[in-house]
C-alpha positions in Angstrom: -0.1 28.9 11.8 2.5 26.3 12.9 1.9 22.6 12.3 1.6 22.0 16.1 -0.9 24.8 16.6 -2.8 23.7 13.5 -2.9 20.1 14.8 -4.2 21.4 18.1 -6.9 23.5 16.4 -8.0 20.5 14.3 -8.2 18.2 17.3 -10.3 20.8 19.2 -12.6 21.2 16.2 -13.1 17.5 16.0 -14.0 17.3 19.6 -16.5 20.2 19.2 -17.9 18.6 16.0 -16.9 21.6 13.9 -15.4 19.3 11.3 -16.2 15.7 10.5 -14.4 12.6 11.6 -11.5 11.0 9.7 -14.0 10.1 7.0 -13.6 13.6 5.7 -9.9 13.3 5.4 -10.3 9.8 3.8 -12.5 11.3 1.1 -10.2 14.2 0.5 -7.2 11.9 0.4 -8.9 9.8 -2.4 -9.3 6.5 -0.6 -12.4 5.7 -2.7 -10.1 5.5 -5.7 -8.7 2.2 -4.4 -11.6 0.1 -5.8 -11.6 0.1 -9.6 -13.4 -1.8 -12.3 -11.7 -1.9 -15.7 -13.6 -2.7 -18.9 -12.2 -3.7 -22.3 -12.2 -0.5 -24.3 -10.8 1.7 -21.6 -13.8 2.5 -19.3 -13.0 2.6 -15.6 -15.5 2.8 -12.7 -14.7 3.5 -9.1 -16.1 2.1 -5.9 -18.3 -0.7 -7.3 -17.4 -3.2 -4.5 -20.0 -5.7 -5.8 -18.0 -6.2 -8.9 -15.6 -8.3 -6.7 -18.3 -11.1 -7.0 -18.9 -11.0 -10.8 -15.9 -9.7 -12.6 -13.9 -11.8 -15.1 -10.8 -11.3 -13.0 -10.6 -10.1 -9.3 -7.2 -8.8 -8.1 -6.4 -7.7 -4.6 -3.0 -5.9 -4.4 -0.8 -4.1 -1.9 -2.0 -0.5 -2.0 1.2 1.2 -2.9 0.8 -0.1 -6.5 -2.2 2.2 -7.0 -0.3 4.4 -9.5 0.7 1.5 -11.7 -2.7 -0.2 -12.1 -4.4 1.9 -14.8 -1.5 1.5 -17.2 -0.9 -2.1 -16.3 -4.5 -3.3 -16.5 -5.2 -1.4 -19.7 -2.2 -3.0 -21.3 -3.2 -6.4 -20.0 -6.7 -6.1 -21.4 -5.5 -5.0 -24.8 -3.5 -8.2 -24.9 -6.4 -10.2 -23.5 -9.7 -8.6 -24.7 -11.8 -11.6 -23.7 -11.2 -10.7 -20.1 -13.7 -7.9 -20.3 -14.3 -6.9 -16.7 -11.5 -6.7 -14.1 -12.0 -5.6 -10.4 -8.8 -4.3 -8.7 -8.5 -3.4 -5.1 -5.3 -1.6 -3.8 -5.3 -1.3 0.0 -3.0 -2.5 2.8 -2.3 -6.2 2.3 -2.7 -7.0 6.0 -6.3 -5.6 5.9 -7.0 -7.8 2.8 -5.5 -10.9 4.4 -7.1 -10.6 7.8 -10.4 -8.9 7.1 -11.3 -9.9 3.6 -9.8 -13.3 2.8 -9.7 -15.0 6.3 -12.9 -13.1 7.5 -15.8 -11.6 5.6 -15.1 -7.9 5.3 -17.1 -4.8 4.3 -16.0 -1.8 2.3 -18.2 1.3 2.5 -20.9 -0.9 4.2 -20.8 -3.5 1.4 -19.5 -7.0 1.6 -16.5 -7.8 -0.6 -15.5 -11.2 -2.0 -13.5 -13.5 0.3 -12.2 -15.3 -2.8 -10.4 -13.0 -5.2 -8.6 -14.7 -8.1 -5.2 -13.4 -7.1 -3.8 -11.8 -3.9 -0.5 -10.0 -3.5 1.5 -8.8 -0.5 4.8 -7.2 0.4 5.2 -10.1 2.9 5.4 -13.6 1.5 4.4 -14.9 4.9 0.9 -13.8 4.2 0.9 -16.2 1.2 2.5 -18.9 3.2 -0.2 -18.6 5.8 -2.8 -19.0 3.0 -0.9 -22.2 2.0 -1.2 -23.5 5.6 -5.0 -22.9 5.4 -5.1 -24.6 2.0 -6.2 -21.4 0.2 -3.2 -21.0 -2.1 -0.5 -23.3 -3.5 2.0 -21.3 -5.6 3.5 -17.8 -6.0 5.9 -15.6 -7.9 7.9 -12.5 -6.9 7.2 -9.8 -9.5 8.8 -6.5 -8.2 10.8 -4.9 -5.5 10.8 -1.5 -3.6 12.6 0.4 -0.9 11.8 2.9 1.9 12.2 6.7 1.6 11.1 9.7 3.5 8.4 12.0 2.0 8.7 15.6 3.2 7.0 18.9 2.4 8.0 20.4 -0.9 11.2 22.4 -0.5 12.0 20.5 2.7 11.4 23.5 5.0 12.4 21.6 8.1 15.7 20.7 6.5 15.3 17.0 7.2 18.6 15.4 6.1 18.1 11.7 6.8 16.2 9.1 8.6 17.9 9.7 11.9 16.2 13.1 12.0 13.0 11.2 12.9 14.3 11.6 16.5 13.8 15.3 16.4 11.2 16.8 18.7 10.2 19.6 16.3 8.8 17.2 13.6 5.2 16.0 13.2 5.3 12.6 11.5 2.8 10.6 9.4 3.6 6.9 9.2 1.8 3.7 8.0 0.0 1.9 10.7 1.6 -1.2 12.2 -1.6 -3.3 12.2 -2.5 -3.6 8.5 0.2 -1.8 6.4 3.0 -4.1 5.5 5.4 -1.3 4.8 5.5 -0.4 8.5 4.7 -3.7 10.1 7.4 -5.6 8.4 9.9 -3.0 7.2 9.5 0.5 8.7 9.3 -0.7 12.3 12.4 -2.9 11.7 14.3 0.1 10.3 13.4 2.2 13.3 14.5 -0.6 15.7 17.7 -1.0 13.7 18.4 2.7 14.3 17.3 2.7 18.0 14.4 5.1 17.2 11.3 2.9 17.5 10.3 3.9 21.0 11.1 7.6 20.3 8.9 7.7 17.2 6.0 5.4 18.1 6.0 5.1 22.0 5.5 1.4 21.3 1.9 2.0 20.3 0.1 -0.1 17.7 -3.1 1.4 16.3 -4.7 2.7 13.1 -5.9 6.2 12.1 -4.7 7.4 15.5 -2.0 9.4 17.2 0.7 7.1 18.4 2.2 10.1 20.2 -0.4 12.9 20.5 0.4 15.8 18.1 3.7 14.1 17.1 3.3 10.8 15.3 0.1 9.9 13.4 -0.6 6.3 12.2 -2.5 6.3 8.9 -5.2 4.0 7.5 -3.7 4.0 4.0 -0.4 5.9 4.0 -0.1 6.1 0.2 -3.2 8.3 0.1 -3.0 10.0 3.5 0.6 11.0 4.0 0.9 13.2 0.9 -2.4 14.8 1.8 -1.3 15.5 5.4 2.0 17.0 4.2 0.3 19.2 1.7 -2.2 20.4 4.3 0.1 21.4 7.1 -0.7 18.4 9.2 2.7 16.7 9.0 6.4 17.3 8.2 7.6 13.9 7.2 6.5 10.3 6.6 7.9 6.9 5.8 6.7 5.7 2.4 7.9 3.6 -0.5 10.3 5.3 -2.9 7.9 4.7 -5.8 5.2 6.8 -4.0 7.5 9.8 -3.7 8.4 9.5 -7.4 4.8 9.4 -8.4 3.7 12.2 -6.1 6.5 14.5 -7.4 5.7 13.6 -11.1 2.0 14.4 -10.3 2.9 17.9 -9.1 2.1 17.2 -5.5 3.6 19.5 -2.8 6.2 17.0 -1.6 9.8 16.1 -1.9 12.0 13.1 -1.0 14.8 12.4 1.4 16.5 9.1 0.5 17.4 6.4 3.0 20.6 4.5 2.5 20.9 0.7 2.5 20.6 -1.5 4.6 18.1 0.8 6.4 15.9 1.2 3.3 15.3 -2.6 3.3 15.7 -2.9 -0.5 17.4 -6.2 0.0 14.3 -7.6 1.7 11.3 -6.1 0.0 9.7 -8.4 -2.5 6.1 -8.3 -3.9 4.7 -11.8 -3.8 1.5 -12.9 -5.6 -0.4 -16.1 -6.0 -3.7 -17.6 -7.2 -6.4 -18.5 -4.7 -7.6 -22.1 -5.1 -11.2 -21.0 -4.6 -11.0 -18.2 -7.1 -13.8 -18.2 -9.7 -11.6 -17.4 -12.7 -8.7 -19.8 -12.6 -7.7 -19.5 -16.3 -7.8 -15.7 -16.2 -5.7 -15.7 -13.0 -3.1 -17.9 -14.7 -3.1 -15.5 -17.7 -2.5 -12.5 -15.4 0.3 -14.2 -13.5 2.0 -15.1 -16.8 1.6 -11.5 -18.0 3.4 -10.1 -14.9 6.5 -11.9 -16.1 6.5 -10.3 -19.6 8.9 -7.4 -20.5 5.9 -5.1 -21.0 4.6 -5.6 -17.5 8.0 -5.4 -15.9 8.8 -2.2 -17.9 5.5 -0.7 -16.7 6.5 -1.3 -13.1 10.0 0.0 -13.7 8.6 3.2 -15.2 7.2 4.0 -11.8 10.6 3.3 -10.1 9.8 -0.2 -8.9 12.7 -2.6 -9.2 12.2 -5.4 -11.7 12.1 -9.0 -10.6 14.6 -11.6 -11.9 13.7 -14.4 -14.3 14.0 -16.9 -11.5 11.7 -14.8 -9.2 9.1 -14.7 -12.0 9.0 -18.5 -12.2 6.1 -20.0 -10.4 7.2 -21.9 -7.2 5.4 -23.9 -4.6 4.6 -22.1 -1.3 6.0 -23.5 1.9 3.4 -23.6 4.7 4.0 -21.0 7.4 5.1 -22.3 10.8 5.5 -20.2 13.8 9.1 -20.3 15.2 
C-alpha cells in the first residue's frame, strides 16, 4: 500500500472510530518516556509527574536531549550521591515555557510543578522572557546542534537534499511551529531562506495536525513521532536534529539521514541555553548541576551523541538581558 493510500485509510479509520485518536500513536511513539525520575543507585521510574514537586532536583529540558539523559544523570548522581532523587522532563521547550512555567499545566491529567529548579531551551529568548518576569537571572550555553533530514531506511524516495521538500510525491512529518523550538525558530527560517515555507506548510500553524492534508503533518513531539511515522509508512521525510538521526540509526531504527549544508542547517545559530529559576526549591542542587554541565565528563557525554560542545566562555555563567520586543 502506498503512503498516500495508507494515510487515507488511516484517516478514514479514525473518522469511523476503527482506531483510536492520536493518543494511540503517542503511546506507541513512547511519549510517556519523557518524564523520568532517577534515584541514586541507578533506579529509574517513568511517568511519575508528581515527583516534580518533591524531587531533590527538578530539570525541564528541550526534548531532543532525551537520548542523553540517562547517561548524563547517572554520571551526575554518581558524582553527587546526596542528590538522591532527580525528576527530568524532556518535551518541547515552548510547551514548558508557556504551559508549565508561565501557566499551570497538566501532564496525563496531573498538575506539574511551575517552578522547576532549572529550565533549558534551544532559544535563549525563552530565558530572557523569564528574566523580564523576574523568574530567572543567569544562564549558560552548554551545547549546540544542527538540522538534518530523517528519511526511511535506504532512502527509497531518493531524497538528495533539503530542496527536495518541494516535491509533490513526499509525505512529510515536521515539528509543530507552536511549541517545538526546532521548527519555530530554525526549521521555519530554513524553509523561508529556501523559498519553500508556503509550499511545505501552506502557512498553517498547528499541533498534531495536517498542515497540508495528506502531505505535511505537524507533530506534538517530533523526536518521538517522526521516526515512528517513518517506520510505519506514514511519512517519507522529516526535519529533525542531527543528533536524533544519529541516535535512531545507532538504536537500529528504520531510518537514515540526509545532511543539510550550512548555513541552512542553522548550526551557527543553535545554542542550548539553561538557567536556574529563582523560585526553585533546590537552589544549591541547581548550582551543582549547572557547574557539572561545564565539566569535561558532561561535555563528552553530549559529544558522544553528536552534540557540539560548548566553549569555555559559553559555559561561564552570565547575566540574562531582559527580553524586549522590537
